[in-house]
Structure formats: structure tokens, C-alpha cells
MDAnalysis code that builds the backbone (N, CA, C; Angstrom):
import MDAnalysis as mda
import numpy as np

u = mda.Universe.empty(309, n_residues=103, atom_resindex=np.repeat(np.arange(103), 3), trajectory=True)
u.add_TopologyAttr("name", ["N", "CA", "C"] * 103)
u.add_TopologyAttr("resid", np.arange(1, 104))
u.add_TopologyAttr("resname", ["UNK", "UNK", "UNK", "UNK", "UNK", "UNK", "UNK", "UNK", "UNK", "UNK", "UNK", "UNK", "UNK", "UNK", "UNK", "UNK", "UNK", "UNK", "UNK", "UNK", "UNK", "UNK", "UNK", "UNK", "UNK", "UNK", "UNK", "UNK", "UNK", "UNK", "UNK", "UNK", "UNK", "UNK", "UNK", "UNK", "UNK", "UNK", "UNK", "UNK", "UNK", "UNK", "UNK", "UNK", "UNK", "UNK", "UNK", "UNK", "UNK", "UNK", "UNK", "UNK", "UNK", "UNK", "UNK", "UNK", "UNK", "UNK", "UNK", "UNK", "UNK", "UNK", "UNK", "UNK", "UNK", "UNK", "UNK", "UNK", "UNK", "UNK", "UNK", "UNK", "UNK", "UNK", "UNK", "UNK", "UNK", "UNK", "UNK", "UNK", "UNK", "UNK", "UNK", "UNK", "UNK", "UNK", "UNK", "UNK", "UNK", "UNK", "UNK", "UNK", "UNK", "UNK", "UNK", "UNK", "UNK", "UNK", "UNK", "UNK", "UNK", "UNK", "UNK"])
u.atoms.positions = np.array([
    [-29.081, -19.283, -8.277],
    [-27.859, -19.902, -8.766],
    [-27.077, -19.917, -7.751],
    [-26.601, -21.517, -7.560],
    [-25.464, -21.549, -6.278],
    [-24.131, -21.488, -7.283],
    [-23.083, -21.408, -6.626],
    [-22.124, -20.907, -6.764],
    [-21.093, -22.175, -7.263],
    [-20.919, -21.963, -8.115],
    [-20.347, -23.232, -9.131],
    [-18.441, -23.249, -9.449],
    [-17.731, -24.524, -9.603],
    [-16.731, -23.445, -10.084],
    [-16.088, -26.011, -10.906],
    [-15.106, -25.725, -11.475],
    [-14.375, -26.800, -12.189],
    [-13.413, -26.736, -13.545],
    [-13.727, -27.524, -13.781],
    [-12.795, -27.506, -15.001],
    [-12.972, -27.682, -16.432],
    [-11.958, -26.818, -17.346],
    [-13.182, -27.624, -18.655],
    [-11.936, -27.880, -19.844],
    [-12.028, -28.822, -20.783],
    [-10.555, -29.611, -21.474],
    [-11.067, -28.402, -22.504],
    [-9.808, -27.591, -22.113],
    [-9.616, -26.028, -23.574],
    [-9.177, -27.099, -25.285],
    [-8.471, -28.261, -24.462],
    [-7.782, -29.173, -25.925],
    [-9.136, -29.824, -26.720],
    [-10.251, -30.106, -26.152],
    [-11.697, -30.859, -26.906],
    [-12.728, -29.737, -27.279],
    [-12.394, -28.493, -27.244],
    [-12.771, -27.200, -27.823],
    [-13.009, -27.683, -29.393],
    [-13.864, -27.973, -30.215],
    [-13.713, -28.366, -31.314],
    [-13.793, -26.685, -31.939],
    [-12.208, -26.828, -33.337],
    [-12.214, -25.739, -33.260],
    [-13.414, -25.062, -34.312],
    [-14.161, -25.374, -35.151],
    [-15.200, -24.490, -35.452],
    [-16.336, -23.786, -35.278],
    [-15.755, -24.150, -32.918],
    [-16.715, -23.241, -32.054],
    [-16.541, -22.203, -32.669],
    [-15.232, -21.972, -32.198],
    [-14.253, -20.921, -32.092],
    [-13.798, -19.881, -32.733],
    [-14.493, -18.422, -32.255],
    [-15.126, -17.530, -32.975],
    [-13.965, -16.003, -33.333],
    [-13.583, -16.182, -34.008],
    [-12.538, -14.722, -33.547],
    [-13.207, -13.516, -33.876],
    [-13.288, -12.838, -32.939],
    [-14.533, -10.782, -33.322],
    [-13.202, -9.940, -33.018],
    [-13.548, -8.895, -33.754],
    [-12.236, -8.161, -33.656],
    [-13.471, -7.292, -32.794],
    [-12.895, -7.096, -31.193],
    [-13.165, -5.763, -30.150],
    [-13.522, -4.671, -30.447],
    [-13.594, -3.816, -29.365],
    [-13.925, -2.555, -29.675],
    [-12.248, -1.892, -30.018],
    [-11.675, -2.073, -29.028],
    [-10.380, -1.668, -28.558],
    [-9.527, -2.147, -29.675],
    [-9.720, -2.984, -30.620],
    [-9.127, -3.308, -32.226],
    [-8.307, -4.506, -31.611],
    [-8.365, -5.423, -30.409],
    [-7.514, -6.374, -30.288],
    [-8.584, -7.514, -31.193],
    [-7.818, -8.693, -31.216],
    [-8.617, -10.085, -32.120],
    [-8.354, -11.080, -30.665],
    [-9.804, -11.250, -30.444],
    [-10.283, -12.235, -29.408],
    [-11.219, -13.482, -29.906],
    [-10.671, -14.302, -29.332],
    [-11.661, -15.887, -29.505],
    [-12.425, -16.023, -28.359],
    [-14.040, -15.788, -28.701],
    [-14.900, -16.958, -28.117],
    [-15.839, -17.704, -28.264],
    [-15.995, -18.418, -27.273],
    [-16.722, -20.294, -27.578],
    [-17.998, -19.539, -26.733],
    [-19.102, -20.025, -27.674],
    [-20.603, -20.429, -27.161],
    [-20.243, -21.378, -25.644],
    [-20.598, -21.296, -24.366],
    [-21.090, -22.619, -24.067],
    [-22.388, -22.536, -23.470],
    [-22.247, -23.588, -22.523],
    [-23.581, -24.144, -21.817],
    [-23.482, -24.476, -20.511],
    [-23.926, -24.764, -19.586],
    [-24.181, -24.630, -18.317],
    [-25.117, -25.317, -18.288],
    [-24.892, -26.427, -17.436],
    [-26.737, -27.623, -17.527],
    [-26.221, -28.257, -16.128],
    [-28.139, -28.732, -15.379],
    [-27.571, -29.398, -14.344],
    [-27.860, -30.876, -14.938],
    [-27.143, -31.554, -13.688],
    [-27.230, -32.770, -14.964],
    [-27.851, -32.972, -13.582],
    [-29.059, -34.195, -14.172],
    [-30.047, -35.035, -13.389],
    [-29.793, -36.021, -12.524],
    [-29.090, -36.731, -12.672],
    [-28.071, -37.712, -11.291],
    [-26.707, -37.170, -11.519],
    [-26.499, -36.768, -10.073],
    [-24.440, -35.666, -9.657],
    [-23.997, -37.341, -10.275],
    [-23.745, -37.010, -10.886],
    [-21.934, -37.807, -10.991],
    [-20.819, -37.807, -9.708],
    [-19.576, -39.033, -9.784],
    [-18.786, -38.850, -7.977],
    [-17.654, -39.609, -9.154],
    [-16.543, -38.738, -9.333],
    [-15.826, -39.114, -8.669],
    [-14.637, -38.574, -8.084],
    [-14.119, -39.804, -7.664],
    [-13.611, -39.433, -6.060],
    [-14.221, -38.775, -4.995],
    [-13.399, -37.972, -4.788],
    [-14.298, -37.332, -2.780],
    [-15.399, -36.050, -3.678],
    [-14.913, -36.249, -5.313],
    [-15.942, -34.588, -6.091],
    [-17.478, -35.371, -5.949],
    [-18.116, -34.233, -6.072],
    [-19.521, -35.084, -6.940],
    [-20.055, -33.900, -7.221],
    [-20.103, -34.084, -9.063],
    [-21.163, -32.793, -10.023],
    [-21.831, -32.476, -9.758],
    [-22.240, -31.972, -10.181],
    [-24.238, -30.654, -10.082],
    [-24.074, -30.875, -11.588],
    [-23.194, -30.418, -12.853],
    [-23.478, -29.402, -13.499],
    [-22.817, -30.109, -14.695],
    [-22.640, -29.402, -16.008],
    [-21.752, -29.439, -16.769],
    [-22.075, -28.105, -17.522],
    [-20.990, -28.416, -18.115],
    [-20.284, -27.483, -19.565],
    [-19.950, -27.868, -21.277],
    [-20.651, -27.418, -22.160],
    [-20.265, -27.976, -23.391],
    [-20.756, -27.109, -24.086],
    [-20.201, -26.859, -25.435],
    [-20.192, -25.691, -26.352],
    [-21.908, -25.547, -26.768],
    [-21.492, -24.666, -26.605],
    [-23.965, -23.994, -27.636],
    [-23.305, -23.820, -29.210],
    [-23.286, -24.656, -30.026],
    [-23.225, -24.400, -31.337],
    [-24.637, -23.952, -31.666],
    [-24.459, -24.008, -32.153],
    [-26.390, -23.623, -33.551],
    [-26.205, -24.308, -33.806],
    [-27.810, -24.838, -34.065],
    [-28.635, -26.024, -34.463],
    [-28.028, -26.215, -36.196],
    [-27.966, -25.116, -36.719],
    [-26.810, -25.145, -37.902],
    [-25.650, -25.879, -37.736],
    [-24.791, -25.194, -37.207],
    [-23.631, -25.499, -37.182],
    [-22.801, -27.008, -36.270],
    [-24.028, -27.657, -35.962],
    [-23.959, -28.584, -34.883],
    [-23.751, -29.767, -36.387],
    [-22.473, -30.833, -36.195],
    [-21.544, -31.397, -36.715],
    [-22.430, -33.174, -35.954],
    [-22.630, -34.018, -36.589],
    [-23.067, -35.427, -36.197],
    [-22.148, -36.427, -35.776],
    [-22.057, -36.623, -34.540],
    [-20.852, -37.137, -34.302],
    [-19.428, -36.401, -33.320],
    [-19.818, -35.452, -32.954],
    [-19.081, -34.645, -32.837],
    [-19.319, -34.339, -30.957],
    [-18.314, -34.850, -30.336],
    [-18.364, -34.746, -29.126],
    [-17.831, -32.899, -28.239],
    [-19.069, -32.256, -27.601],
    [-19.310, -30.695, -27.182],
    [-19.266, -31.407, -25.945],
    [-19.082, -31.919, -25.130],
    [-18.807, -31.928, -23.772],
    [-17.209, -31.298, -23.699],
    [-17.775, -30.570, -22.276],
    [-16.358, -29.478, -22.353],
    [-15.554, -30.129, -21.109],
    [-16.657, -30.220, -19.572],
    [-16.660, -30.424, -18.886],
    [-17.519, -30.292, -17.093],
    [-16.737, -31.363, -15.700],
    [-17.333, -30.842, -15.246],
    [-17.636, -29.564, -14.234],
    [-18.788, -29.340, -13.382],
    [-18.981, -28.199, -12.375],
    [-19.828, -29.153, -11.268],
    [-18.784, -28.702, -9.949],
    [-19.727, -28.836, -8.754],
    [-19.816, -27.486, -8.149],
    [-20.398, -28.063, -6.398],
    [-21.412, -26.680, -6.102],
    [-20.019, -26.487, -4.994],
    [-19.496, -25.299, -5.310],
    [-19.520, -24.284, -4.176],
    [-19.411, -23.967, -3.049],
    [-18.904, -24.905, -1.528],
    [-18.976, -23.942, -0.376],
    [-18.278, -24.061, 0.109],
    [-17.848, -22.691, 1.092],
    [-17.205, -22.460, 1.144],
    [-17.020, -22.384, 2.825],
    [-16.034, -22.950, 3.935],
    [-16.138, -22.762, 4.789],
    [-15.667, -21.285, 5.398],
    [-16.876, -21.533, 6.801],
    [-16.304, -20.655, 7.327],
    [-14.580, -19.667, 7.784],
    [-14.594, -18.568, 8.308],
    [-12.756, -17.991, 8.013],
    [-12.325, -18.237, 9.513],
    [-13.892, -18.073, 10.330],
    [-13.912, -17.915, 11.678],
    [-14.201, -19.375, 12.645],
    [-13.445, -20.097, 13.555],
    [-13.847, -20.895, 14.603],
    [-15.259, -20.399, 15.206],
    [-15.884, -22.028, 14.776],
    [-17.485, -21.895, 15.673],
    [-17.559, -22.295, 16.921],
    [-18.390, -21.730, 18.148],
    [-17.790, -21.765, 19.380],
    [-18.096, -22.685, 19.541],
    [-18.458, -24.141, 18.830],
    [-18.359, -25.216, 19.876],
    [-16.952, -25.856, 18.661],
    [-15.887, -25.309, 18.548],
    [-14.952, -25.979, 17.921],
    [-13.770, -25.096, 18.636],
    [-14.363, -24.242, 18.771],
    [-12.890, -23.188, 20.097],
    [-13.484, -24.675, 21.553],
    [-14.772, -24.301, 21.706],
    [-15.185, -25.257, 22.841],
    [-14.386, -25.945, 22.860],
    [-14.403, -27.707, 21.423],
    [-13.835, -28.660, 21.436],
    [-11.871, -28.282, 21.142],
    [-11.601, -27.838, 21.565],
    [-10.326, -27.554, 20.666],
    [-9.054, -27.544, 21.533],
    [-8.181, -28.278, 21.445],
    [-7.941, -29.257, 22.810],
    [-6.280, -27.980, 23.442],
    [-6.052, -27.950, 24.624],
    [-5.788, -26.949, 24.797],
    [-4.550, -27.234, 24.691],
    [-3.508, -25.783, 25.663],
    [-2.323, -26.282, 24.456],
    [-1.654, -25.579, 26.237],
    [-0.069, -26.421, 26.566],
    [0.354, -26.068, 28.200],
    [1.482, -25.321, 28.083],
    [2.158, -24.489, 28.704],
    [3.526, -24.147, 28.211],
    [4.765, -25.415, 27.938],
    [4.314, -26.510, 28.423],
    [5.040, -27.554, 28.264],
    [4.742, -27.747, 27.015],
    [4.733, -27.853, 26.308],
    [4.023, -28.838, 25.250],
    [5.025, -27.386, 23.591],
    [5.371, -25.987, 24.701],
    [5.551, -25.450, 23.623],
    [7.379, -25.445, 23.210],
    [7.823, -25.313, 22.211],
    [8.916, -25.197, 21.277],
    [9.760, -24.422, 21.928],
    [11.515, -24.738, 22.504],
    [12.011, -24.486, 23.535],
    [12.799, -22.958, 22.908],
    [11.793, -22.146, 22.290],
    [12.520, -21.261, 22.334],
    [12.163, -20.325, 22.156],
])
């Protein structure tokens, strides 16, 4: 699976999907079951192409008719190399001493 990134809208999470759990350390935490699915057709918004989505994952008996469980979109993370390639170095403009600032 590829690396994905994106955002979710926390204010859109249905309250009934939030589960309070007392953890082993004694702290109460809130969890939400989520589902990450792949889109049949990529969605494009601006310069971004979203290939996946995130939604709440309620159990069948917890689903409420008419409730939107969609939370957000995800796109594939393509890291850029941190070092220049040989082609980038060869095509880089040369800098002469006259181009430098006078300090």
C-alpha cells in the first residue's frame, strides 16, 4: 500500500460514533472507527488528485439512515528527493562573483 496523506473534518464525525474508553493507564480516551477506501475514479480539486477517502465505520446495527459518514479525502504521498539529480546539477545556472551581494 502506498503512503497516503490528507485531512478529515472532525466536526463532521457523528457523536454516536465516538466511543469513550478507559485505557489501561486509567485515562479516558475517545476513539472513532474509520474506513479508508480507494476511489473508483480519482477526484481532482484544484491541483490535488485524491485517490482514497476516509469515512466512519459504524457497525451495521449502528448505522442511521440519512447520516453522512464521509470524513475526508486522501492522496498519495510522493516524496521529492532531497539531493539534486545529476541532470539538475548539470542544468543549474552558474554563479559568477559579479552576481554575489557586496558584503
